[in-house]
N, C-alpha and C positions, 0 to 999 in steps of 0.2 A: 534563509538557507545557511547563514553563517554558523548556525548551531551545530552543523554536521562537521565533525573533525576526525572521525574514525569510521570510514565507509567500508562496507563489505560488498564486493561485487561478485555475484555468483555467475560462473561461466560454464558452458557445456560445449564441447567440440561438435556435438551433433546439431547444434543450433548455429548455423553459419550466418550470424548476424551481428553487426557491431553497434547496434542502437544503444544497448545498455552501457557498453564500454564507452561510447562517446559521451553519454550523459554523465557517467561516473567520473571520467577524466576531466570534463569541463568543470564539474562541481569541486573536485579535489584541487584543481588548479586555482580556482577562484578562492576557495576557503583555506588553501595551504593545509589541506587535510591528508591524513594517512589513508592509503588505499590498499586494501588487501584483495588480491585475486584469489577466489576460492572456488573449488570444484569438488564434487562428490562422485566417487565411483560406485556403481552398483557392484555387489559381490557377484563375480562371474559364475554363471551356471556350470554345474558339473564338477567344480573343484573338489567336492567331497569324495569323488571317486579316485582322486590322486592321493599320494602320500602327503603328510603334513609339510615336509620339506619342499616338495614340488609345488604344492598349493601356495606356500609362503613366497616362493621364488616368483611365481606368476603374479601374485598380488604386488610385490615389490616392483616388478617390471612395469606393471600397468600404472602404478603410482608414479614411477620415475618418468614414464612417457607423458603423463598428464602434467607433471611439474614442468617438464621441458617445454611443453606446449604453452603453458601460462607464462613462463619466463621469456618466451620469444616475443611476447607482447609488451614487455616492460621497458626495454631500452629507450624508446621514444618518450615515454612518460618520465623516466628518470632524467632525461636530458632537459626536461622542462622543470626539474627541481621537485617533482612529486615523489614523496616517500612511498615506495611500492613494496609490498610483501606478497609472498605466494604460499598457499596452503592447499593441500589435497588430502582428503579423507575417504575412507570407504564406509559405506552404510546406507541408511535411508536418508534421502536428500534433505527433507525438511527438519528432521531431528538433528542432523549434523550441522545444518546451517544455524539453527537456533542455539545449539551448544557452542558454536563458534562465537556467536554474538555474546553469550554469557561469559565465555572464557576470556575473550579479548575486549569486552565491553564496547562493542561497536554501537554507533548511534544511528546508523542507517543501513538497510539492506537494499541493494539494487539488483534486480534480476530481470531476465527476459520473459515475456509472456509465452506460455506453452501452447500456443494455438496450433491446431492441426488442420492443414489444408484449407485455411481461411474460414473454417466453420465457426461462426460467432459464438455458439454455446461452449466452445472449447478454448476460447482465448485465454482463460485462466484455468489452468489444469490443477491437478491434485496438490502438487507442491506449493503453488502460489496460494491456493486457498488455505492450506495448513498454516503457511506463514502469516497470512492475513488474520487468521484466528488466534495464533499462539505465539508469534514472535514479539518480544517485549518492546522492540524499537520500531520506528516507522519502516514500512515496506513499500518500495517503489517498484512496481512491475511495469516494465517498458514494453510497449507494443513493438513487435518486429518492424523493421524498416522505419522506425520513428526517428529519422536522422535530422529532419529539419526542426528548427525551433518550434516550440508549442505556440500556436497562434491564439488558442482559446483555452483558458483554464477554468474549471468549474469547482467551486468550494461548496460542498454539501454540509450545511450546518443545521443544528437542531437545538436552539437555546430554550431552556426550560427554567421555571421559577425555582429558586431556593435549592439549587444543586451545584455546589462549588466544583465538584469533580467534572461534570459535563460542561460547566461554564468554561473551565480552564482548557478542556479539550476543544471546544468550539473556537476559543480564541487562538489556540495553536493551529487548528485547521486553517483559519483565516489568515494568520500570520505567515504560514508556510506557502499558502496559495499566492498571497500578495508578493512574497519574496521571489517566488519562481516567476510570476508575471512580470515583475520589474527586471529580473535578470534576463528574461527571454523576450522582453518588450511585447508581452501578450495582452490580450483582452481578458479581464477578469470577470467571470460570472459567479454569482452567489445564489444558491437556491435553498429555500426553506419550505418543505412540504409539510402542510399541517392538515389535520382533519378533526372533526368533532368526535371525541372519544365516546364510543358506544352509541353512536347515532341510531344504529339499527335497533338497539334495545329500547331507546326512547320511543321510537315509533311503535315497536312491538307491544310495549306495556302502557300505551294509552296517551302519550304526549300528543298534543295537537300539532298541526303543521306550523302554526304560529309560534308555538313554544320551541319547536325544533329550530326554526329559522332564527329566533332571538338567541337561542343557545349558540348557534353558529356565529352570529354577529359578535357575541361576547367572547367566544373562543378566538375568533380571528383577531379581535382587538388585543387580547392578551399575548397572542403569538407575535403580533406586529410590535408590541411594546418590547418584548424580549429581544426581537431581532434588532430593533433600533438601539437597545442598550448594548448589544454585542458590537454593532458598528460604531458605537461611541467609545468602546474600549479599545478597539483595533482600528487605527486610522488608515483607511485605504482610499481616501478621497482623491489622492493624486492619480489613482488608476481609473477614476470614473467608472466604477463597477456597474455591471448590468445586474440588477436585482430581480430575482424570480421568486415571488411570494405566492405560492400556489396551493390551492386546496386539493388534497389528494394523498394517496399513499406513495411513499418514496420509491417503492419497487416499480411503480409505473411512471411517476413524475420525473425521476432522475434519468432513466434511460431515454425517455421521450425527449427531454431537453438536450441530452448528449447528442442524440441523432439530429434533432432539429437545428441545433446551433453548430454542429460540426466540432464538438469539443475534443481537444487533443489529450487533456489530462484531467482526470477526476480526483479530487482530494476529499477523503471522507473519513469519518470515525469508525471504529470497529470495537464497540463496547456495549455491554448489556445495559438496558434501562428497563428493569423488570416491571411488568404490569402496565406499561404506557405504550400505546400504539404509535408506530411511526419512527422508532429509532433503528438505526442500521445495525443489525446483529443476527447472527445465525442464518436462518432460512431467508430472512428479508435481505440481508446483505448479499447472500449468494444469488438471489433473484436479480438484484441490481447488477452484480458482476457478470452473470450469465447473459445479460442483455446488452451490455456495452462492449464496444470494440475499440476503446481508446486505452491509453496508458492510465494506470491507477496508482495513487499513493494512499495507503491506509495508515491511520494513526491511532494509538491507544493512550489512555491517560497514564500519568506517571505512577498511579497506584496499581496498575495492572501487574499481575504476577503470572508468569508463564507456567504451565503445567509440566514443561519439559525441564529435566534436571541434567546435571553434568555427569551422568553415569556412562562414561565412555572411556575405554582404555587409552591412556596417553601413548601407548605403543602404536596406535593407529595413525597418530599425527605425523605429518611429514612436511617440512618447510624447505 
């Protein structure tokens, strides 16, 4: 976690919860990192019916109030020597968050889960999902009321052969998970869910049961070798990790393990692996997220390029 030196903390006064703030402050304090408090105002409804001067006055008033709210949380952190900045923008939340990341080169976004009335399927709302898909830096979505240290952390990895991009991503997932586990004195769990590619087609087009089972044995052996190589590259032996090498789809295996083990934080990748079953991307990733009710950190490879651009008027910016 020492790699994070420029943290963006997204806050909203409608979410009366300090879980994300506590995590961000602790990390900034430990890393001697810069911490930016950031908030996005929705464009108020009905302003178009007013004159431009009145509408602009209302916007400036709303921004000033939000800035004041954020600044009210900074003195305690500044006393601890944390470099804290404040920024408020108006617009669509996920777009302005990603533009802020691009503009100020933040290396981590921390935000609070958008859960509604405890409904599991809504733990991760639209803004969180957009960030997990499109934000170029890691995104840490903290479950509300997650004030206690994480007791159990789960790293979801998917090592594959001859793919340097995904190899580096899996290494990073494991490194960050281990770093958090050491910092919070947590149990580290590691899951790799695998399955025989096109097993259904093998059965459909005439393969015998013996051939299918032998193909499964071969596939399992290959996945186990790749997982062992990953564990050889990233030393986590001091944590005595719990390994979960399971046959099955990730959208079922990961949520099942999260629930069974009482996982507090899931760390996983968010990148496409075209044509290969089992990697976390798109609908599969969202299936996982819609079924877990723990905090989640998603990570992309260094080669990822966000589709969001810096097409935003600097006049909207207020520090």
